[in-house]
C-alpha positions as YAML, in Angstrom:
chain: A
units: angstrom
residues:
- id: 1
  name: MET
  ca: [0.00, 0.00, 0.00]
- id: 2
  name: VAL
  ca: [1.29, 3.45, -0.97]
- id: 3
  name: GLU
  ca: [0.54, 6.01, 1.72]
- id: 4
  name: ASN
  ca: [0.74, 9.77, 2.27]
- id: 5
  name: MET
  ca: [2.09, 10.84, -1.09]
- id: 6
  name: SER
  ca: [2.21, 14.48, -2.14]
- id: 7
  name: ASN
  ca: [-0.93, 16.11, -3.46]
- id: 8
  name: GLN
  ca: [1.17, 16.99, -6.53]
- id: 9
  name: THR
  ca: [1.20, 13.29, -7.43]
- id: 10
  name: ARG
  ca: [-0.64, 12.92, -10.75]
- id: 11
  name: THR
  ca: [-3.04, 10.04, -10.22]
- id: 12
  name: VAL
  ca: [-5.24, 7.87, -12.42]
- id: 13
  name: ILE
  ca: [-7.81, 5.27, -11.38]
- id: 14
  name: VAL
  ca: [-8.19, 2.24, -13.67]
- id: 15
  name: THR
  ca: [-10.96, -0.27, -12.99]
- id: 16
  name: GLY
  ca: [-10.91, -3.83, -14.27]
- id: 17
  name: ALA
  ca: [-7.13, -3.59, -13.93]
- id: 18
  name: SER
  ca: [-6.48, -7.26, -13.18]
- id: 19
  name: ARG
  ca: [-6.72, -8.56, -16.75]
- id: 20
  name: GLY
  ca: [-7.31, -7.82, -20.42]
- id: 21
  name: ILE
  ca: [-7.73, -4.24, -21.55]
- id: 22
  name: GLY
  ca: [-7.77, -2.99, -17.97]
- id: 23
  name: ARG
  ca: [-4.43, -4.53, -17.13]
- id: 24
  name: ALA
  ca: [-2.84, -3.31, -20.38]
- id: 25
  name: THR
  ca: [-4.18, 0.18, -19.71]
- id: 26
  name: ALA
  ca: [-2.88, 0.27, -16.14]
- id: 27
  name: LEU
  ca: [0.58, -0.77, -17.29]
- id: 28
  name: ARG
  ca: [0.55, 1.79, -20.12]
- id: 29
  name: LEU
  ca: [-0.64, 4.68, -17.93]
- id: 30
  name: ALA
  ca: [2.16, 4.02, -15.45]
- id: 31
  name: ASP
  ca: [4.34, 5.78, -18.05]
- id: 32
  name: ASP
  ca: [2.25, 8.96, -17.83]
- id: 33
  name: PHE
  ca: [1.06, 9.20, -14.22]
- id: 34
  name: ASP
  ca: [2.91, 9.23, -10.91]
- id: 35
  name: LEU
  ca: [0.45, 6.78, -9.33]
- id: 36
  name: VAL
  ca: [-1.92, 4.25, -10.88]
- id: 37
  name: ALA
  ca: [-4.76, 3.17, -8.60]
- id: 38
  name: LEU
  ca: [-5.81, -0.33, -9.64]
- id: 39
  name: VAL
  ca: [-9.33, -1.57, -8.95]
- id: 40
  name: ALA
  ca: [-10.62, -5.12, -9.51]
- id: 41
  name: ARG
  ca: [-12.12, -8.08, -7.67]
- id: 42
  name: SER
  ca: [-9.18, -10.48, -8.09]
- id: 43
  name: GLU
  ca: [-6.66, -9.75, -5.33]
- id: 44
  name: ASP
  ca: [-3.87, -11.97, -6.69]
- id: 45
  name: ALA
  ca: [-4.11, -10.71, -10.27]
- id: 46
  name: LEU
  ca: [-4.29, -7.13, -9.04]
- id: 47
  name: ALA
  ca: [-1.21, -7.62, -6.87]
- id: 48
  name: ASP
  ca: [0.67, -9.00, -9.88]
- id: 49
  name: CYS
  ca: [-0.22, -5.96, -11.97]
- id: 50
  name: ALA
  ca: [0.79, -3.64, -9.13]
- id: 51
  name: SER
  ca: [4.11, -5.45, -8.81]
- id: 52
  name: MET
  ca: [4.84, -4.99, -12.52]
- id: 53
  name: ILE
  ca: [4.15, -1.26, -12.23]
- id: 54
  name: GLU
  ca: [6.37, -0.93, -9.17]
- id: 55
  name: GLN
  ca: [9.18, -2.84, -10.92]
- id: 56
  name: SER
  ca: [9.02, -0.35, -13.78]
- id: 57
  name: GLY
  ca: [9.73, 2.47, -11.34]
- id: 58
  name: SER
  ca: [6.19, 3.85, -11.03]
- id: 59
  name: LYS
  ca: [3.80, 3.70, -8.08]
- id: 60
  name: ALA
  ca: [0.68, 1.55, -7.77]
- id: 61
  name: LEU
  ca: [-2.17, 1.41, -5.29]
- id: 62
  name: ALA
  ca: [-4.05, -1.90, -5.44]
- id: 63
  name: LEU
  ca: [-7.67, -1.74, -4.26]
- id: 64
  name: THR
  ca: [-9.56, -5.02, -4.25]
- id: 65
  name: ARG
  ca: [-13.17, -3.90, -4.54]
- id: 66
  name: ASP
  ca: [-16.35, -5.19, -6.16]
- id: 67
  name: LEU
  ca: [-17.90, -2.19, -7.87]
- id: 68
  name: ARG
  ca: [-21.25, -3.95, -8.07]
- id: 69
  name: LEU
  ca: [-21.64, -2.96, -4.41]
- id: 70
  name: PRO
  ca: [-22.89, 0.65, -4.23]
- id: 71
  name: GLU
  ca: [-20.64, 1.68, -1.32]
- id: 72
  name: ASN
  ca: [-17.39, 0.67, -3.03]
- id: 73
  name: ALA
  ca: [-17.18, 3.51, -5.53]
- id: 74
  name: ALA
  ca: [-16.97, 6.09, -2.76]
- id: 75
  name: ALA
  ca: [-14.56, 3.83, -0.84]
- id: 76
  name: VAL
  ca: [-12.19, 3.68, -3.83]
- id: 77
  name: VAL
  ca: [-12.19, 7.45, -4.26]
- id: 78
  name: ALA
  ca: [-11.67, 8.00, -0.53]
- id: 79
  name: ALA
  ca: [-8.68, 5.64, -0.48]
- id: 80
  name: VAL
  ca: [-7.06, 7.34, -3.47]
- id: 81
  name: ALA
  ca: [-7.75, 10.85, -2.16]
- id: 82
  name: GLU
  ca: [-6.27, 9.92, 1.21]
- id: 83
  name: THR
  ca: [-3.12, 8.67, -0.51]
- id: 84
  name: THR
  ca: [-2.43, 11.46, -3.00]
- id: 85
  name: GLY
  ca: [-4.94, 14.22, -2.36]
- id: 86
  name: ARG
  ca: [-5.88, 14.37, -6.04]
- id: 87
  name: ILE
  ca: [-7.37, 12.45, -8.96]
- id: 88
  name: ASP
  ca: [-6.44, 13.48, -12.49]
- id: 89
  name: ALA
  ca: [-8.14, 10.78, -14.52]
- id: 90
  name: VAL
  ca: [-10.56, 7.87, -14.18]
- id: 91
  name: VAL
  ca: [-10.80, 5.03, -16.69]
- id: 92
  name: ASN
  ca: [-13.89, 2.84, -16.25]
- id: 93
  name: ILE
  ca: [-13.18, -0.57, -17.79]
- id: 94
  name: ALA
  ca: [-14.57, -3.09, -15.26]
- id: 95
  name: GLY
  ca: [-17.65, -5.05, -16.13]
- id: 96
  name: ALA
  ca: [-18.12, -8.40, -17.79]
- id: 97
  name: VAL
  ca: [-21.59, -8.65, -19.32]
- id: 98
  name: PRO
  ca: [-23.27, -12.04, -19.88]
- id: 99
  name: GLN
  ca: [-22.89, -13.22, -23.47]
- id: 100
  name: ALA
  ca: [-26.17, -14.99, -24.16]
- id: 101
  name: ASN
  ca: [-29.04, -14.83, -26.62]
- id: 102
  name: LEU
  ca: [-31.81, -12.34, -25.93]
- id: 103
  name: MET
  ca: [-34.36, -15.10, -25.42]
- id: 104
  name: ALA
  ca: [-32.20, -16.93, -22.88]
- id: 105
  name: LEU
  ca: [-31.12, -14.06, -20.62]
- id: 106
  name: SER
  ca: [-32.56, -14.17, -17.11]
- id: 107
  name: ASP
  ca: [-33.42, -11.15, -14.99]
- id: 108
  name: ASP
  ca: [-30.42, -11.89, -12.79]
- id: 109
  name: GLU
  ca: [-28.11, -11.87, -15.81]
- id: 110
  name: TRP
  ca: [-29.49, -8.53, -16.96]
- id: 111
  name: GLU
  ca: [-29.01, -7.10, -13.48]
- id: 112
  name: ASP
  ca: [-25.49, -8.49, -13.24]
- id: 113
  name: GLY
  ca: [-24.56, -6.93, -16.57]
- id: 114
  name: LEU
  ca: [-25.84, -3.54, -15.51]
- id: 115
  name: SER
  ca: [-24.66, -3.58, -11.91]
- id: 116
  name: MET
  ca: [-20.93, -3.28, -12.57]
- id: 117
  name: LYS
  ca: [-20.32, -1.96, -16.06]
- id: 118
  name: PHE
  ca: [-23.08, 0.66, -15.97]
- id: 119
  name: HIS
  ca: [-23.91, 1.43, -12.35]
- id: 120
  name: GLY
  ca: [-20.39, 0.76, -11.08]
- id: 121
  name: ALA
  ca: [-18.94, 3.14, -13.65]
- id: 122
  name: ARG
  ca: [-21.66, 5.73, -13.01]
- id: 123
  name: ARG
  ca: [-21.09, 5.68, -9.25]
- id: 124
  name: LEU
  ca: [-17.31, 5.89, -9.56]
- id: 125
  name: ALA
  ca: [-17.56, 8.80, -11.98]
- id: 126
  name: LEU
  ca: [-19.88, 10.66, -9.61]
- id: 127
  name: ALA
  ca: [-17.69, 9.95, -6.59]
- id: 128
  name: ALA
  ca: [-14.54, 11.12, -8.38]
- id: 129
  name: TRP
  ca: [-16.15, 14.13, -10.06]
- id: 130
  name: PRO
  ca: [-15.30, 16.75, -7.39]
- id: 131
  name: HIS
  ca: [-11.63, 15.73, -7.63]
- id: 132
  name: LEU
  ca: [-11.70, 15.75, -11.43]
- id: 133
  name: LYS
  ca: [-13.16, 19.26, -11.34]
- id: 134
  name: LEU
  ca: [-10.27, 20.45, -9.17]
- id: 135
  name: SER
  ca: [-7.66, 18.91, -11.47]
- id: 136
  name: ASN
  ca: [-9.48, 19.70, -14.75]
- id: 137
  name: GLY
  ca: [-9.16, 15.98, -15.27]
- id: 138
  name: ALA
  ca: [-10.29, 13.38, -17.75]
- id: 139
  name: LEU
  ca: [-12.86, 10.60, -17.54]
- id: 140
  name: VAL
  ca: [-13.04, 7.67, -19.95]
- id: 141
  name: PHE
  ca: [-15.76, 5.05, -20.23]
- id: 142
  name: ILE
  ca: [-15.13, 1.79, -22.07]
- id: 143
  name: SER
  ca: [-18.16, 0.88, -24.12]
- id: 144
  name: GLY
  ca: [-17.85, -1.41, -27.13]
- id: 145
  name: ALA
  ca: [-18.38, -1.60, -30.87]
- id: 146
  name: THR
  ca: [-21.57, -3.61, -30.26]
- id: 147
  name: ALA
  ca: [-23.20, -0.41, -28.94]
- id: 148
  name: ALA
  ca: [-23.73, 0.64, -32.56]
- id: 149
  name: VAL
  ca: [-24.89, -2.76, -33.86]
- id: 150
  name: PRO
  ca: [-27.19, -4.50, -31.33]
- id: 151
  name: SER
  ca: [-27.90, -8.17, -31.94]
- id: 152
  name: ALA
  ca: [-30.02, -10.88, -30.38]
- id: 153
  name: ALA
  ca: [-26.92, -13.02, -29.88]
- id: 154
  name: LEU
  ca: [-25.26, -10.37, -27.69]
- id: 155
  name: ALA
  ca: [-28.33, -8.55, -26.42]
- id: 156
  name: ALA
  ca: [-27.06, -7.64, -22.95]
- id: 157
  name: VAL
  ca: [-23.59, -6.72, -24.20]
- id: 158
  name: SER
  ca: [-24.87, -4.36, -26.89]
- id: 159
  name: THR
  ca: [-27.56, -2.85, -24.63]
- id: 160
  name: VAL
  ca: [-25.17, -2.14, -21.76]
- id: 161
  name: ASN
  ca: [-22.56, -0.74, -24.14]
- id: 162
  name: ALA
  ca: [-25.14, 1.57, -25.72]
- id: 163
  name: ALA
  ca: [-26.15, 2.75, -22.24]
- id: 164
  name: ILE
  ca: [-22.49, 3.39, -21.36]
- id: 165
  name: SER
  ca: [-22.02, 5.43, -24.53]
- id: 166
  name: ALA
  ca: [-25.06, 7.56, -23.68]
- id: 167
  name: LEU
  ca: [-23.88, 7.96, -20.09]
- id: 168
  name: ALA
  ca: [-20.50, 9.21, -21.31]
- id: 169
  name: LYS
  ca: [-22.21, 11.84, -23.47]
- id: 170
  name: ALA
  ca: [-24.27, 12.98, -20.48]
- id: 171
  name: PHE
  ca: [-21.16, 13.33, -18.31]
- id: 172
  name: ALA
  ca: [-19.41, 15.15, -21.15]
- id: 173
  name: ASP
  ca: [-22.24, 17.67, -21.23]
- id: 174
  name: GLN
  ca: [-21.79, 18.36, -17.51]
- id: 175
  name: GLY
  ca: [-18.04, 18.38, -18.03]
- id: 176
  name: LEU
  ca: [-18.31, 21.43, -20.30]
- id: 177
  name: ILE
  ca: [-19.54, 23.33, -17.24]
- id: 178
  name: ASP
  ca: [-17.17, 21.77, -14.71]
- id: 179
  name: GLY
  ca: [-13.98, 21.57, -16.75]
- id: 180
  name: VAL
  ca: [-13.79, 17.77, -16.99]
- id: 181
  name: ARG
  ca: [-13.12, 16.05, -20.32]
- id: 182
  name: VAL
  ca: [-15.22, 12.92, -20.88]
- id: 183
  name: ASN
  ca: [-14.91, 10.47, -23.76]
- id: 184
  name: SER
  ca: [-15.79, 6.87, -24.49]
- id: 185
  name: VAL
  ca: [-13.74, 4.16, -26.18]
- id: 186
  name: LEU
  ca: [-15.47, 1.46, -28.21]
- id: 187
  name: PRO
  ca: [-13.21, -1.56, -28.76]
- id: 188
  name: GLY
  ca: [-14.09, -4.26, -31.22]
- id: 189
  name: ALA
  ca: [-12.94, -7.89, -31.09]
- id: 190
  name: VAL
  ca: [-9.88, -7.72, -28.82]
- id: 191
  name: MET
  ca: [-7.92, -10.86, -27.98]
- id: 192
  name: THR
  ca: [-8.38, -11.10, -24.23]
- id: 193
  name: GLY
  ca: [-8.80, -14.18, -22.04]
- id: 194
  name: ARG
  ca: [-12.53, -13.69, -22.21]
- id: 195
  name: ARG
  ca: [-12.41, -13.52, -26.00]
- id: 196
  name: LEU
  ca: [-10.42, -16.78, -26.11]
- id: 197
  name: ALA
  ca: [-13.07, -18.47, -23.97]
- id: 198
  name: MET
  ca: [-15.76, -17.25, -26.37]
- id: 199
  name: ILE
  ca: [-13.77, -18.55, -29.34]
- id: 200
  name: ALA
  ca: [-13.43, -21.93, -27.60]
- id: 201
  name: ARG
  ca: [-17.23, -22.12, -27.20]
- id: 202
  name: TYR
  ca: [-17.63, -21.07, -30.84]
- id: 203
  name: ALA
  ca: [-15.20, -23.83, -31.88]
- id: 204
  name: ALA
  ca: [-16.95, -26.50, -29.81]
- id: 205
  name: ALA
  ca: [-20.38, -25.59, -31.21]
- id: 206
  name: ARG
  ca: [-19.09, -26.00, -34.76]
- id: 207
  name: SER
  ca: [-16.69, -28.92, -34.26]
- id: 208
  name: LEU
  ca: [-13.72, -26.73, -35.19]
- id: 209
  name: SER
  ca: [-10.24, -26.40, -33.77]
- id: 210
  name: VAL
  ca: [-9.53, -23.13, -31.97]
- id: 211
  name: GLU
  ca: [-7.27, -22.07, -34.86]
- id: 212
  name: GLU
  ca: [-10.05, -22.76, -37.37]
- id: 213
  name: ALA
  ca: [-12.55, -20.94, -35.18]
- id: 214
  name: LEU
  ca: [-10.32, -17.86, -35.05]
- id: 215
  name: LEU
  ca: [-10.27, -17.74, -38.84]
- id: 216
  name: HIS
  ca: [-14.02, -18.35, -39.13]
- id: 217
  name: TYR
  ca: [-14.88, -15.74, -36.50]
- id: 218
  name: SER
  ca: [-12.66, -13.01, -37.98]
- id: 219
  name: SER
  ca: [-13.99, -13.79, -41.46]
- id: 220
  name: GLU
  ca: [-17.60, -13.51, -40.29]
- id: 221
  name: ALA
  ca: [-16.79, -10.22, -38.55]
- id: 222
  name: GLY
  ca: [-15.11, -8.96, -41.71]
- id: 223
  name: ILE
  ca: [-11.84, -8.05, -40.02]
- id: 224
  name: ALA
  ca: [-8.26, -8.88, -40.95]
- id: 225
  name: ARG
  ca: [-7.28, -9.78, -37.39]
- id: 226
  name: PHE
  ca: [-8.24, -9.43, -33.75]
- id: 227
  name: GLY
  ca: [-7.08, -6.42, -31.78]
- id: 228
  name: GLU
  ca: [-4.65, -6.51, -28.88]
- id: 229
  name: PRO
  ca: [-5.32, -5.04, -25.41]
- id: 230
  name: GLU
  ca: [-2.21, -2.87, -25.75]
- id: 231
  name: GLU
  ca: [-3.68, -1.17, -28.84]
- id: 232
  name: ILE
  ca: [-6.77, -0.12, -26.92]
- id: 233
  name: ALA
  ca: [-4.55, 1.00, -24.03]
- id: 234
  name: GLU
  ca: [-2.70, 3.37, -26.36]
- id: 235
  name: LEU
  ca: [-5.99, 4.95, -27.44]
- id: 236
  name: ILE
  ca: [-7.05, 5.38, -23.82]
- id: 237
  name: ALA
  ca: [-3.67, 6.92, -23.00]
- id: 238
  name: PHE
  ca: [-4.26, 9.47, -25.74]
- id: 239
  name: ALA
  ca: [-7.77, 10.24, -24.47]
- id: 240
  name: VAL
  ca: [-6.51, 11.15, -20.99]
- id: 241
  name: SER
  ca: [-3.41, 12.99, -22.22]
- id: 242
  name: PRO
  ca: [-2.88, 16.73, -22.80]
- id: 243
  name: ALA
  ca: [-2.77, 15.95, -26.53]
- id: 244
  name: ALA
  ca: [-6.55, 15.39, -26.34]
- id: 245
  name: ALA
  ca: [-7.23, 18.62, -24.45]
- id: 246
  name: TRP
  ca: [-9.86, 19.79, -26.96]
- id: 247
  name: MET
  ca: [-11.59, 16.42, -27.28]
- id: 248
  name: THR
  ca: [-14.68, 15.74, -25.19]
- id: 249
  name: GLY
  ca: [-17.99, 14.01, -25.77]
- id: 250
  name: THR
  ca: [-16.34, 11.84, -28.42]
- id: 251
  name: ALA
  ca: [-16.85, 8.11, -29.01]
- id: 252
  name: LEU
  ca: [-13.51, 6.67, -30.11]
- id: 253
  name: ARG
  ca: [-14.02, 3.46, -32.04]
- id: 254
  name: MET
  ca: [-11.17, 0.99, -32.58]
- id: 255
  name: ASP
  ca: [-12.48, -2.24, -34.09]
- id: 256
  name: GLY
  ca: [-10.40, -3.09, -37.16]
- id: 257
  name: GLY
  ca: [-13.18, -1.86, -39.45]
- id: 258
  name: GLU
  ca: [-15.80, -4.29, -38.12]
- id: 259
  name: THR
  ca: [-18.48, -1.60, -37.68]
- id: 260
  name: ARG
  ca: [-19.67, -0.67, -41.15]
- id: 261
  name: ALA
  ca: [-21.68, 2.38, -40.21]
- id: 262
  name: ILE
  ca: [-21.09, 6.12, -40.11]
...
């Protein structure tokens, strides 16, 4: 635990930092911020990410919290504020949404999908907002390319992502008054552990090898290849950087050309 750092310590909060895009983003932002506050439910994976950041010469604050619980957003912000006295950026990535057909989704699965990715992100943004106002900071929400192309096969994913995109626009509107930049990032098919598990299910359902399934899936999506978490992390790093000082209310799509819409 990092304690009692100067209130000049530039600080970013990254949720979902234990794996995938969240982990890649936390590691990337360690280059740009004095302290990266890592938030996730997996204590061991979070500790590993924190260790990698510390080994690189940066500082990390690991906070094992479940953002589905309403009280934890304020607890995260309080812990960070107590440590550094400031928050310069928040990147909301946490939130796995059930991948099931519209007709098969239960009420509990809908609630689970909304509780972390939407409500968890909303609560954390609200809790951090006074600090972001003071620092003229940046807020990023991770939505997804499916927000623009809802489907029955990924009904909860596309619905929650669309809600996140709308939420980001609403915060951006308030940010024009309060001096906070707010943008959303919409990744496409990124090769994370979760994506690999989905490909494995796809392969099993079609009696394919994983390698064959990768080719089939990318062909059906109309993309040349899958994205990498580090590529999305670079886009997020730009969104919270001074280079994006005049960018707010923008949905940044990175999906290899999968979304064929304006």
